All heavy atoms as TSV, in Angstrom:
chain	resi	resn	atom	element	x	y	z
A	1	MET	N	N	20.399	-6.956	6.665
A	1	MET	CA	C	20.499	-6.689	5.249
A	1	MET	C	C	20.043	-5.246	4.999
A	1	MET	O	O	19.162	-4.742	5.677
A	1	MET	CB	C	19.619	-7.672	4.468
A	1	MET	CG	C	19.751	-7.495	2.979
A	1	MET	SD	S	18.805	-8.683	2.008
A	1	MET	CE	C	19.555	-10.203	2.495
A	2	THR	N	N	20.613	-4.623	4.022
A	2	THR	CA	C	20.258	-3.256	3.649
A	2	THR	C	C	19.299	-3.280	2.472
A	2	THR	O	O	19.486	-4.035	1.521
A	2	THR	CB	C	21.519	-2.462	3.257
A	2	THR	OG1	O	22.398	-2.433	4.375
A	2	THR	CG2	C	21.185	-1.053	2.853
A	3	PHE	N	N	18.267	-2.437	2.548
A	3	PHE	CA	C	17.303	-2.285	1.468
A	3	PHE	C	C	17.431	-0.875	0.908
A	3	PHE	O	O	17.562	0.086	1.672
A	3	PHE	CB	C	15.882	-2.541	1.970
A	3	PHE	CG	C	15.702	-3.952	2.444
A	3	PHE	CD1	C	15.938	-4.287	3.764
A	3	PHE	CD2	C	15.320	-4.937	1.563
A	3	PHE	CE1	C	15.801	-5.595	4.202
A	3	PHE	CE2	C	15.183	-6.257	1.986
A	3	PHE	CZ	C	15.424	-6.581	3.312
A	4	ILE	N	N	17.404	-0.767	-0.407
A	4	ILE	CA	C	17.648	0.515	-1.072
A	4	ILE	C	C	16.447	0.862	-1.934
A	4	ILE	O	O	16.028	0.065	-2.781
A	4	ILE	CB	C	18.916	0.444	-1.939
A	4	ILE	CG1	C	20.099	0.013	-1.084
A	4	ILE	CG2	C	19.180	1.778	-2.633
A	4	ILE	CD1	C	21.273	-0.506	-1.867
A	5	LEU	N	N	15.902	2.051	-1.709
A	5	LEU	CA	C	14.842	2.590	-2.547
A	5	LEU	C	C	15.503	3.488	-3.584
A	5	LEU	O	O	16.224	4.415	-3.237
A	5	LEU	CB	C	13.850	3.400	-1.713
A	5	LEU	CG	C	12.852	4.256	-2.491
A	5	LEU	CD1	C	11.934	3.375	-3.339
A	5	LEU	CD2	C	12.063	5.131	-1.544
A	6	ILE	N	N	15.259	3.189	-4.861
A	6	ILE	CA	C	15.817	3.985	-5.952
A	6	ILE	C	C	14.670	4.715	-6.629
A	6	ILE	O	O	13.657	4.106	-6.984
A	6	ILE	CB	C	16.552	3.096	-6.970
A	6	ILE	CG1	C	17.693	2.354	-6.270
A	6	ILE	CG2	C	17.060	3.922	-8.145
A	6	ILE	CD1	C	18.330	1.278	-7.099
A	7	VAL	N	N	14.836	6.028	-6.790
A	7	VAL	CA	C	13.827	6.859	-7.444
A	7	VAL	C	C	14.435	7.389	-8.733
A	7	VAL	O	O	15.533	7.934	-8.733
A	7	VAL	CB	C	13.402	8.033	-6.530
A	7	VAL	CG1	C	12.303	8.854	-7.190
A	7	VAL	CG2	C	12.953	7.525	-5.167
A	8	HIS	N	N	13.678	7.216	-9.839
A	8	HIS	CA	C	14.199	7.581	-11.157
A	8	HIS	C	C	13.115	8.300	-11.956
A	8	HIS	O	O	11.954	7.919	-11.916
A	8	HIS	CB	C	14.642	6.318	-11.898
A	8	HIS	CG	C	15.353	6.578	-13.173
A	8	HIS	ND1	N	16.676	6.958	-13.220
A	8	HIS	CD2	C	14.929	6.541	-14.454
A	8	HIS	CE1	C	17.034	7.124	-14.483
A	8	HIS	NE2	N	15.994	6.879	-15.243
A	9	ASP	N	N	13.519	9.352	-12.674
A	9	ASP	CA	C	12.617	10.064	-13.577
A	9	ASP	C	C	12.819	9.491	-14.976
A	9	ASP	O	O	13.823	9.760	-15.631
A	9	ASP	CB	C	12.928	11.558	-13.558
A	9	ASP	CG	C	11.969	12.377	-14.397
A	9	ASP	OD1	O	11.285	11.811	-15.272
A	9	ASP	OD2	O	11.906	13.596	-14.181
A	10	GLU	N	N	11.877	8.676	-15.433
A	10	GLU	CA	C	11.992	8.006	-16.728
A	10	GLU	C	C	11.965	9.000	-17.891
A	10	GLU	O	O	12.652	8.803	-18.891
A	10	GLU	CB	C	10.860	6.988	-16.905
A	10	GLU	CG	C	10.907	5.836	-15.934
A	10	GLU	CD	C	12.082	4.910	-16.148
A	10	GLU	OE1	O	12.553	4.777	-17.287
A	10	GLU	OE2	O	12.540	4.318	-15.162
A	11	ILE	N	N	11.176	10.053	-17.779
A	11	ILE	CA	C	11.051	11.025	-18.875
A	11	ILE	C	C	12.346	11.790	-19.073
A	11	ILE	O	O	12.847	11.923	-20.184
A	11	ILE	CB	C	9.871	11.979	-18.618
A	11	ILE	CG1	C	8.567	11.171	-18.639
A	11	ILE	CG2	C	9.840	13.100	-19.654
A	11	ILE	CD1	C	7.361	11.932	-18.172
A	12	ALA	N	N	12.909	12.286	-17.985
A	12	ALA	CA	C	14.147	13.070	-18.067
A	12	ALA	C	C	15.388	12.174	-18.076
A	12	ALA	O	O	16.505	12.674	-18.215
A	12	ALA	CB	C	14.231	14.055	-16.910
A	13	LYS	N	N	15.186	10.868	-17.913
A	13	LYS	CA	C	16.309	9.923	-17.824
A	13	LYS	C	C	17.286	10.356	-16.727
A	13	LYS	O	O	18.490	10.378	-16.911
A	13	LYS	CB	C	17.037	9.799	-19.164
A	13	LYS	CG	C	16.161	9.450	-20.323
A	13	LYS	CD	C	15.761	7.998	-20.271
A	13	LYS	CE	C	15.025	7.623	-21.549
A	13	LYS	NZ	N	13.913	6.781	-21.369
A	14	ASP	N	N	16.704	10.718	-15.577
A	14	ASP	CA	C	17.493	11.270	-14.485
A	14	ASP	C	C	17.313	10.436	-13.224
A	14	ASP	O	O	16.210	10.010	-12.893
A	14	ASP	CB	C	17.059	12.716	-14.217
A	14	ASP	CG	C	17.979	13.455	-13.290
A	14	ASP	OD1	O	19.133	13.024	-13.104
A	14	ASP	OD2	O	17.554	14.490	-12.753
A	15	HIS	N	N	18.395	10.207	-12.547
A	15	HIS	CA	C	18.405	9.492	-11.272
A	15	HIS	C	C	18.104	10.513	-10.176
A	15	HIS	O	O	18.879	11.435	-9.958
A	15	HIS	CB	C	19.782	8.857	-11.077
A	15	HIS	CG	C	19.872	7.990	-9.880
A	15	HIS	ND1	N	19.319	6.734	-9.843
A	15	HIS	CD2	C	20.441	8.197	-8.681
A	15	HIS	CE1	C	19.560	6.198	-8.666
A	15	HIS	NE2	N	20.232	7.064	-7.949
A	16	ILE	N	N	16.965	10.364	-9.503
A	16	ILE	CA	C	16.541	11.332	-8.491
A	16	ILE	C	C	17.236	11.095	-7.160
A	16	ILE	O	O	17.691	12.018	-6.513
A	16	ILE	CB	C	15.006	11.285	-8.297
A	16	ILE	CG1	C	14.284	11.519	-9.621
A	16	ILE	CG2	C	14.562	12.278	-7.244
A	16	ILE	CD1	C	14.554	12.840	-10.278
A	17	GLY	N	N	17.310	9.844	-6.735
A	17	GLY	CA	C	17.964	9.589	-5.457
A	17	GLY	C	C	17.890	8.146	-5.020
A	17	GLY	O	O	17.178	7.330	-5.608
A	18	GLU	N	N	18.638	7.850	-3.972
A	18	GLU	CA	C	18.646	6.534	-3.335
A	18	GLU	C	C	18.544	6.733	-1.829
A	18	GLU	O	O	19.142	7.649	-1.276
A	18	GLU	CB	C	19.939	5.778	-3.638
A	18	GLU	CG	C	20.093	5.370	-5.065
A	18	GLU	CD	C	21.353	4.562	-5.312
A	18	GLU	OE1	O	22.023	4.153	-4.340
A	18	GLU	OE2	O	21.661	4.341	-6.490
A	19	TYR	N	N	17.772	5.857	-1.205
A	19	TYR	CA	C	17.577	5.913	0.236
A	19	TYR	C	C	17.811	4.519	0.801
A	19	TYR	O	O	17.289	3.552	0.261
A	19	TYR	CB	C	16.146	6.369	0.563
A	19	TYR	CG	C	15.761	7.669	-0.109
A	19	TYR	CD1	C	15.213	7.672	-1.382
A	19	TYR	CD2	C	15.965	8.877	0.532
A	19	TYR	CE1	C	14.859	8.862	-2.002
A	19	TYR	CE2	C	15.616	10.071	-0.081
A	19	TYR	CZ	C	15.064	10.048	-1.347
A	19	TYR	OH	O	14.719	11.222	-1.959
A	20	GLU	N	N	18.569	4.426	1.867
A	20	GLU	CA	C	18.881	3.129	2.476
A	20	GLU	C	C	18.083	2.919	3.763
A	20	GLU	O	O	17.902	3.852	4.548
A	20	GLU	CB	C	20.372	3.029	2.784
A	20	GLU	CG	C	21.228	2.939	1.557
A	20	GLU	CD	C	22.686	2.642	1.865
A	20	GLU	OE1	O	22.998	2.255	3.013
A	20	GLU	OE2	O	23.503	2.794	0.948
A	21	PHE	N	N	17.642	1.663	3.950
A	21	PHE	CA	C	16.838	1.304	5.116
A	21	PHE	C	C	17.329	-0.021	5.683
A	21	PHE	O	O	17.873	-0.849	4.958
A	21	PHE	CB	C	15.363	1.166	4.715
A	21	PHE	CG	C	14.790	2.431	4.154
A	21	PHE	CD1	C	14.848	2.679	2.792
A	21	PHE	CD2	C	14.218	3.372	4.983
A	21	PHE	CE1	C	14.343	3.851	2.252
A	21	PHE	CE2	C	13.711	4.551	4.456
A	21	PHE	CZ	C	13.773	4.784	3.092
A	22	ASP	N	N	17.078	-0.216	6.963
A	22	ASP	CA	C	17.465	-1.457	7.629
A	22	ASP	C	C	16.456	-2.575	7.410
A	22	ASP	O	O	16.795	-3.745	7.488
A	22	ASP	CB	C	17.638	-1.233	9.130
A	22	ASP	CG	C	18.831	-0.340	9.439
A	22	ASP	OD1	O	19.825	-0.401	8.695
A	22	ASP	OD2	O	18.757	0.413	10.424
A	23	THR	N	N	15.185	-2.211	7.153
A	23	THR	CA	C	14.156	-3.229	6.950
A	23	THR	C	C	13.388	-2.962	5.659
A	23	THR	O	O	13.271	-1.822	5.204
A	23	THR	CB	C	13.141	-3.263	8.112
A	23	THR	OG1	O	12.382	-2.062	8.107
A	23	THR	CG2	C	13.839	-3.446	9.458
A	24	LEU	N	N	12.855	-4.019	5.100
A	24	LEU	CA	C	12.037	-3.913	3.897
A	24	LEU	C	C	10.772	-3.119	4.190
A	24	LEU	O	O	10.331	-2.309	3.367
A	24	LEU	CB	C	11.691	-5.311	3.379
A	24	LEU	CG	C	10.840	-5.388	2.124
A	24	LEU	CD1	C	11.484	-4.644	0.966
A	24	LEU	CD2	C	10.582	-6.848	1.771
A	25	LYS	N	N	10.211	-3.310	5.354
A	25	LYS	CA	C	8.990	-2.592	5.739
A	25	LYS	C	C	9.220	-1.085	5.712
A	25	LYS	O	O	8.393	-0.333	5.197
A	25	LYS	CB	C	8.524	-3.040	7.126
A	25	LYS	CG	C	7.249	-2.372	7.559
A	25	LYS	CD	C	6.818	-2.824	8.935
A	25	LYS	CE	C	5.527	-2.099	9.286
A	25	LYS	NZ	N	5.256	-2.064	10.678
A	26	GLU	N	N	10.328	-0.628	6.274
A	26	GLU	CA	C	10.640	0.811	6.269
A	26	GLU	C	C	10.780	1.339	4.843
A	26	GLU	O	O	10.266	2.414	4.527
A	26	GLU	CB	C	11.946	1.084	7.011
A	26	GLU	CG	C	11.894	0.887	8.494
A	26	GLU	CD	C	13.275	1.032	9.123
A	26	GLU	OE1	O	14.271	0.546	8.541
A	26	GLU	OE2	O	13.341	1.632	10.202
A	27	ALA	N	N	11.460	0.588	3.997
A	27	ALA	CA	C	11.669	1.010	2.612
A	27	ALA	C	C	10.345	1.137	1.873
A	27	ALA	O	O	10.100	2.122	1.167
A	27	ALA	CB	C	12.588	0.031	1.893
A	28	LYS	N	N	9.472	0.151	2.044
A	28	LYS	CA	C	8.176	0.183	1.375
A	28	LYS	C	C	7.308	1.329	1.875
A	28	LYS	O	O	6.662	2.018	1.089
A	28	LYS	CB	C	7.444	-1.143	1.573
A	28	LYS	CG	C	8.003	-2.269	0.750
A	28	LYS	CD	C	7.178	-3.525	0.972
A	28	LYS	CE	C	7.588	-4.651	0.078
A	28	LYS	NZ	N	6.730	-5.832	0.248
A	29	GLU	N	N	7.266	1.528	3.181
A	29	GLU	CA	C	6.453	2.611	3.747
A	29	GLU	C	C	6.924	3.971	3.242
A	29	GLU	O	O	6.115	4.819	2.874
A	29	GLU	CB	C	6.481	2.562	5.273
A	29	GLU	CG	C	5.691	1.426	5.846
A	29	GLU	CD	C	5.820	1.295	7.356
A	29	GLU	OE1	O	6.658	2.008	7.969
A	29	GLU	OE2	O	5.094	0.469	7.931
A	30	PHE	N	N	8.226	4.186	3.213
A	30	PHE	CA	C	8.776	5.449	2.730
A	30	PHE	C	C	8.456	5.632	1.247
A	30	PHE	O	O	8.065	6.718	0.821
A	30	PHE	CB	C	10.279	5.497	2.981
A	30	PHE	CG	C	10.891	6.830	2.701
A	30	PHE	CD1	C	10.770	7.870	3.611
A	30	PHE	CD2	C	11.595	7.059	1.533
A	30	PHE	CE1	C	11.340	9.112	3.359
A	30	PHE	CE2	C	12.167	8.289	1.266
A	30	PHE	CZ	C	12.039	9.318	2.186
A	31	ALA	N	N	8.606	4.561	0.467
A	31	ALA	CA	C	8.315	4.627	-0.970
A	31	ALA	C	C	6.857	4.994	-1.206
A	31	ALA	O	O	6.559	5.860	-2.041
A	31	ALA	CB	C	8.641	3.304	-1.639
A	32	LEU	N	N	5.946	4.367	-0.489
A	32	LEU	CA	C	4.530	4.658	-0.676
A	32	LEU	C	C	4.197	6.088	-0.277
A	32	LEU	O	O	3.375	6.747	-0.926
A	32	LEU	CB	C	3.672	3.647	0.083
A	32	LEU	CG	C	3.777	2.206	-0.443
A	32	LEU	CD1	C	2.994	1.250	0.441
A	32	LEU	CD2	C	3.330	2.114	-1.882
A	33	ASP	N	N	4.839	6.599	0.764
A	33	ASP	CA	C	4.660	8.002	1.141
A	33	ASP	C	C	5.166	8.929	0.032
A	33	ASP	O	O	4.507	9.906	-0.321
A	33	ASP	CB	C	5.385	8.325	2.448
A	33	ASP	CG	C	4.706	7.735	3.669
A	33	ASP	OD1	O	3.529	7.313	3.552
A	33	ASP	OD2	O	5.353	7.675	4.728
A	34	LEU	N	N	6.338	8.630	-0.523
A	34	LEU	CA	C	6.884	9.440	-1.620
A	34	LEU	C	C	5.988	9.402	-2.847
A	34	LEU	O	O	5.763	10.433	-3.493
A	34	LEU	CB	C	8.279	8.944	-2.019
A	34	LEU	CG	C	9.474	9.439	-1.245
A	34	LEU	CD1	C	10.746	8.864	-1.850
A	34	LEU	CD2	C	9.547	10.942	-1.215
A	35	ILE	N	N	5.477	8.229	-3.176
A	35	ILE	CA	C	4.583	8.099	-4.328
A	35	ILE	C	C	3.356	8.977	-4.146
A	35	ILE	O	O	2.944	9.687	-5.070
A	35	ILE	CB	C	4.196	6.623	-4.547
A	35	ILE	CG1	C	5.417	5.836	-5.028
A	35	ILE	CG2	C	3.037	6.500	-5.531
A	35	ILE	CD1	C	5.236	4.330	-5.009
A	36	THR	N	N	2.771	8.966	-2.974
A	36	THR	CA	C	1.595	9.785	-2.686
A	36	THR	C	C	1.904	11.266	-2.873
A	36	THR	O	O	1.146	11.998	-3.520
A	36	THR	CB	C	1.091	9.526	-1.249
A	36	THR	OG1	O	0.765	8.146	-1.126
A	36	THR	CG2	C	-0.114	10.376	-0.928
A	37	ILE	N	N	3.016	11.720	-2.333
A	37	ILE	CA	C	3.414	13.129	-2.450
A	37	ILE	C	C	3.694	13.482	-3.909
A	37	ILE	O	O	3.229	14.518	-4.401
A	37	ILE	CB	C	4.650	13.418	-1.573
A	37	ILE	CG1	C	4.274	13.301	-0.094
A	37	ILE	CG2	C	5.243	14.783	-1.888
A	37	ILE	CD1	C	5.456	13.236	0.845
A	38	ASP	N	N	4.437	12.636	-4.602
A	38	ASP	CA	C	4.792	12.919	-5.989
A	38	ASP	C	C	3.573	12.929	-6.898
A	38	ASP	O	O	3.489	13.744	-7.822
A	38	ASP	CB	C	5.836	11.922	-6.497
A	38	ASP	CG	C	7.198	12.136	-5.859
A	38	ASP	OD1	O	7.431	13.229	-5.297
A	38	ASP	OD2	O	8.031	11.218	-5.920
A	39	GLU	N	N	2.606	12.047	-6.650
A	39	GLU	CA	C	1.382	12.049	-7.452
A	39	GLU	C	C	0.615	13.348	-7.260
A	39	GLU	O	O	0.082	13.902	-8.214
A	39	GLU	CB	C	0.510	10.849	-7.105
A	39	GLU	CG	C	1.035	9.555	-7.675
A	39	GLU	CD	C	0.213	8.342	-7.278
A	39	GLU	OE1	O	-0.616	8.443	-6.341
A	39	GLU	OE2	O	0.411	7.288	-7.896
A	40	ARG	N	N	0.555	13.859	-6.034
A	40	ARG	CA	C	-0.108	15.139	-5.767
A	40	ARG	C	C	0.578	16.288	-6.492
A	40	ARG	O	O	-0.069	17.249	-6.895
A	40	ARG	CB	C	-0.113	15.445	-4.268
A	40	ARG	CG	C	-1.120	14.697	-3.495
A	40	ARG	CD	C	-1.205	15.220	-2.075
A	40	ARG	NE	N	-1.551	14.123	-1.203
A	40	ARG	CZ	C	-1.087	13.936	0.014
A	40	ARG	NH1	N	-0.252	14.792	0.540
A	40	ARG	NH2	N	-1.456	12.909	0.719
A	41	ASN	N	N	1.882	16.184	-6.643
A	41	ASN	CA	C	2.663	17.238	-7.292
A	41	ASN	C	C	2.831	17.010	-8.802
A	41	ASN	O	O	3.584	17.726	-9.456
A	41	ASN	CB	C	4.038	17.358	-6.637
A	41	ASN	CG	C	3.939	17.878	-5.221
A	41	ASN	OD1	O	3.094	18.704	-4.910
A	41	ASN	ND2	N	4.791	17.379	-4.346
A	42	GLY	N	N	2.152	16.017	-9.337
A	42	GLY	CA	C	2.183	15.758	-10.766
A	42	GLY	C	C	3.471	15.130	-11.272
A	42	GLY	O	O	3.771	15.203	-12.462
A	43	LYS	N	N	4.228	14.519	-10.392
A	43	LYS	CA	C	5.471	13.851	-10.798
A	43	LYS	C	C	5.167	12.416	-11.192
A	43	LYS	O	O	4.252	11.794	-10.668
A	43	LYS	CB	C	6.501	13.855	-9.659
A	43	LYS	CG	C	6.812	15.229	-9.118
A	43	LYS	CD	C	7.523	16.079	-10.138
A	43	LYS	CE	C	7.880	17.422	-9.531
A	43	LYS	NZ	N	8.361	18.358	-10.493
A	44	ASN	N	N	5.947	11.896	-12.121
A	44	ASN	CA	C	5.754	10.524	-12.575
A	44	ASN	C	C	7.084	9.789	-12.523
A	44	ASN	O	O	7.672	9.470	-13.547
A	44	ASN	CB	C	5.178	10.517	-13.993
A	44	ASN	CG	C	4.738	9.139	-14.412
A	44	ASN	OD1	O	4.456	8.296	-13.565
A	44	ASN	ND2	N	4.691	8.894	-15.701
A	45	TYR	N	N	7.554	9.543	-11.319
A	45	TYR	CA	C	8.828	8.871	-11.127
A	45	TYR	C	C	8.614	7.361	-11.009
A	45	TYR	O	O	7.534	6.900	-10.690
A	45	TYR	CB	C	9.523	9.364	-9.864
A	45	TYR	CG	C	9.838	10.838	-9.859
A	45	TYR	CD1	C	9.753	11.577	-8.688
A	45	TYR	CD2	C	10.237	11.499	-11.010
A	45	TYR	CE1	C	10.062	12.921	-8.671
A	45	TYR	CE2	C	10.547	12.846	-10.999
A	45	TYR	CZ	C	10.451	13.557	-9.823
A	45	TYR	OH	O	10.754	14.884	-9.817
A	46	SER	N	N	9.674	6.612	-11.246
A	46	SER	CA	C	9.614	5.165	-11.008
A	46	SER	C	C	10.348	4.880	-9.703
A	46	SER	O	O	11.292	5.576	-9.335
A	46	SER	CB	C	10.231	4.387	-12.168
A	46	SER	OG	O	11.595	4.659	-12.277
A	47	TYR	N	N	9.882	3.850	-9.016
A	47	TYR	CA	C	10.421	3.483	-7.713
A	47	TYR	C	C	10.720	2.000	-7.703
A	47	TYR	O	O	9.909	1.206	-8.160
A	47	TYR	CB	C	9.400	3.776	-6.610
A	47	TYR	CG	C	8.925	5.197	-6.594
A	47	TYR	CD1	C	7.901	5.616	-7.431
A	47	TYR	CD2	C	9.511	6.130	-5.756
A	47	TYR	CE1	C	7.465	6.934	-7.427
A	47	TYR	CE2	C	9.085	7.440	-5.740
A	47	TYR	CZ	C	8.060	7.833	-6.572
A	47	TYR	OH	O	7.651	9.124	-6.576
A	48	VAL	N	N	11.865	1.647	-7.170
A	48	VAL	CA	C	12.201	0.232	-7.025
A	48	VAL	C	C	12.941	0.044	-5.704
A	48	VAL	O	O	13.719	0.894	-5.297
A	48	VAL	CB	C	13.047	-0.278	-8.221
A	48	VAL	CG1	C	14.386	0.401	-8.293
A	48	VAL	CG2	C	13.216	-1.770	-8.167
A	49	VAL	N	N	12.618	-1.043	-5.040
A	49	VAL	CA	C	13.324	-1.408	-3.811
A	49	VAL	C	C	14.142	-2.659	-4.115
A	49	VAL	O	O	13.620	-3.650	-4.623
A	49	VAL	CB	C	12.358	-1.675	-2.640
A	49	VAL	CG1	C	13.120	-2.186	-1.433
A	49	VAL	CG2	C	11.593	-0.412	-2.272
A	50	ILE	N	N	15.424	-2.569	-3.811
A	50	ILE	CA	C	16.317	-3.718	-3.962
A	50	ILE	C	C	17.041	-3.946	-2.643
A	50	ILE	O	O	17.076	-3.057	-1.793
A	50	ILE	CB	C	17.342	-3.514	-5.105
A	50	ILE	CG1	C	18.261	-2.331	-4.816
A	50	ILE	CG2	C	16.652	-3.357	-6.447
A	50	ILE	CD1	C	19.429	-2.199	-5.799
A	51	ASP	N	N	17.613	-5.127	-2.507
A	51	ASP	CA	C	18.429	-5.377	-1.318
A	51	ASP	C	C	19.900	-5.369	-1.721
A	51	ASP	O	O	20.239	-5.154	-2.883
A	51	ASP	CB	C	18.027	-6.663	-0.599
A	51	ASP	CG	C	18.218	-7.910	-1.424
A	51	ASP	OD1	O	19.063	-7.914	-2.359
A	51	ASP	OD2	O	17.541	-8.903	-1.143
A	52	SER	N	N	20.755	-5.596	-0.762
A	52	SER	CA	C	22.198	-5.533	-1.009
A	52	SER	C	C	22.687	-6.645	-1.940
A	52	SER	O	O	23.818	-6.598	-2.410
A	52	SER	CB	C	22.966	-5.561	0.312
A	52	SER	OG	O	22.570	-6.664	1.092
A	53	GLU	N	N	21.817	-7.615	-2.228
A	53	GLU	CA	C	22.163	-8.684	-3.157
A	53	GLU	C	C	21.480	-8.512	-4.511
A	53	GLU	O	O	21.423	-9.419	-5.322
A	53	GLU	CB	C	21.798	-10.032	-2.545
A	53	GLU	CG	C	22.583	-10.323	-1.284
A	53	GLU	CD	C	22.145	-11.608	-0.605
A	53	GLU	OE1	O	21.189	-12.266	-1.063
A	53	GLU	OE2	O	22.779	-11.950	0.404
A	54	ASN	N	N	20.906	-7.326	-4.764
A	54	ASN	CA	C	20.236	-6.959	-6.021
A	54	ASN	C	C	18.915	-7.676	-6.271
A	54	ASN	O	O	18.476	-7.777	-7.407
A	54	ASN	CB	C	21.154	-7.151	-7.224
A	54	ASN	CG	C	21.780	-5.856	-7.660
A	54	ASN	OD1	O	21.489	-4.798	-7.122
A	54	ASN	ND2	N	22.657	-5.942	-8.634
A	55	ASN	N	N	18.236	-8.153	-5.246
A	55	ASN	CA	C	16.902	-8.729	-5.392
A	55	ASN	C	C	15.883	-7.589	-5.391
A	55	ASN	O	O	15.978	-6.673	-4.576
A	55	ASN	CB	C	16.589	-9.688	-4.243
A	55	ASN	CG	C	17.510	-10.871	-4.243
A	55	ASN	OD1	O	17.652	-11.543	-5.247
A	55	ASN	ND2	N	18.155	-11.129	-3.115
A	56	ASN	N	N	14.910	-7.637	-6.303
A	56	ASN	CA	C	13.856	-6.626	-6.376
A	56	ASN	C	C	12.670	-7.028	-5.525
A	56	ASN	O	O	12.368	-8.205	-5.387
A	56	ASN	CB	C	13.369	-6.455	-7.828
A	56	ASN	CG	C	14.407	-5.801	-8.703
A	56	ASN	OD1	O	15.061	-4.874	-8.279
A	56	ASN	ND2	N	14.543	-6.297	-9.913
A	57	TYR	N	N	11.956	-6.018	-4.993
A	57	TYR	CA	C	10.791	-6.268	-4.162
A	57	TYR	C	C	9.614	-5.460	-4.659
A	57	TYR	O	O	9.762	-4.315	-5.070
A	57	TYR	CB	C	11.081	-5.888	-2.693
A	57	TYR	CG	C	12.144	-6.767	-2.081
A	57	TYR	CD1	C	13.487	-6.450	-2.179
A	57	TYR	CD2	C	11.778	-7.946	-1.440
A	57	TYR	CE1	C	14.466	-7.271	-1.640
A	57	TYR	CE2	C	12.747	-8.774	-0.884
A	57	TYR	CZ	C	14.074	-8.428	-0.997
A	57	TYR	OH	O	15.040	-9.245	-0.462
A	58	ASN	N	N	8.437	-6.071	-4.605
A	58	ASN	CA	C	7.196	-5.405	-4.975
A	58	ASN	C	C	6.796	-4.440	-3.865
A	58	ASN	O	O	6.740	-4.821	-2.710
A	58	ASN	CB	C	6.114	-6.452	-5.204
A	58	ASN	CG	C	4.832	-5.870	-5.747
A	58	ASN	OD1	O	4.459	-4.757	-5.425
A	58	ASN	ND2	N	4.161	-6.650	-6.575
A	59	LEU	N	N	6.497	-3.204	-4.226
A	59	LEU	CA	C	6.124	-2.204	-3.221
A	59	LEU	C	C	4.749	-2.445	-2.609
A	59	LEU	O	O	4.477	-1.983	-1.518
A	59	LEU	CB	C	6.138	-0.803	-3.847
A	59	LEU	CG	C	7.495	-0.273	-4.258
A	59	LEU	CD1	C	7.334	1.063	-4.962
A	59	LEU	CD2	C	8.390	-0.127	-3.052
A	60	TYR	N	N	3.899	-3.159	-3.309
A	60	TYR	CA	C	2.508	-3.282	-2.873
A	60	TYR	C	C	2.175	-4.616	-2.220
A	60	TYR	O	O	1.027	-4.890	-1.924
A	60	TYR	CB	C	1.585	-3.031	-4.071
A	60	TYR	CG	C	1.801	-1.641	-4.624
A	60	TYR	CD1	C	2.559	-1.442	-5.757
A	60	TYR	CD2	C	1.275	-0.528	-3.974
A	60	TYR	CE1	C	2.777	-0.155	-6.256
A	60	TYR	CE2	C	1.486	0.748	-4.454
A	60	TYR	CZ	C	2.223	0.924	-5.591
A	60	TYR	OH	O	2.449	2.185	-6.069
A	61	ASN	N	N	3.152	-5.446	-1.982
A	61	ASN	CA	C	2.912	-6.725	-1.292
A	61	ASN	C	C	3.619	-6.754	0.024
A	61	ASN	O	O	4.607	-6.211	0.256
A	61	ASN	CB	C	3.387	-7.910	-2.131
A	61	ASN	CG	C	2.521	-8.135	-3.344
A	61	ASN	OD1	O	1.370	-7.739	-3.358
A	61	ASN	ND2	N	3.072	-8.751	-4.340
């Protein structure tokens, strides 16, 4: 199954990007790394991981 990390800028209403992964673990690890970097740079993006069937996943579980 494919897992997709979607990054969105809520303030600018802008779609930043999508990243595809083979495992949920990879998607979550990458998302948490991006969140850490973006927080250091003062960015406030939203992150969501979905699968190819549109199921959402919690990044912190």
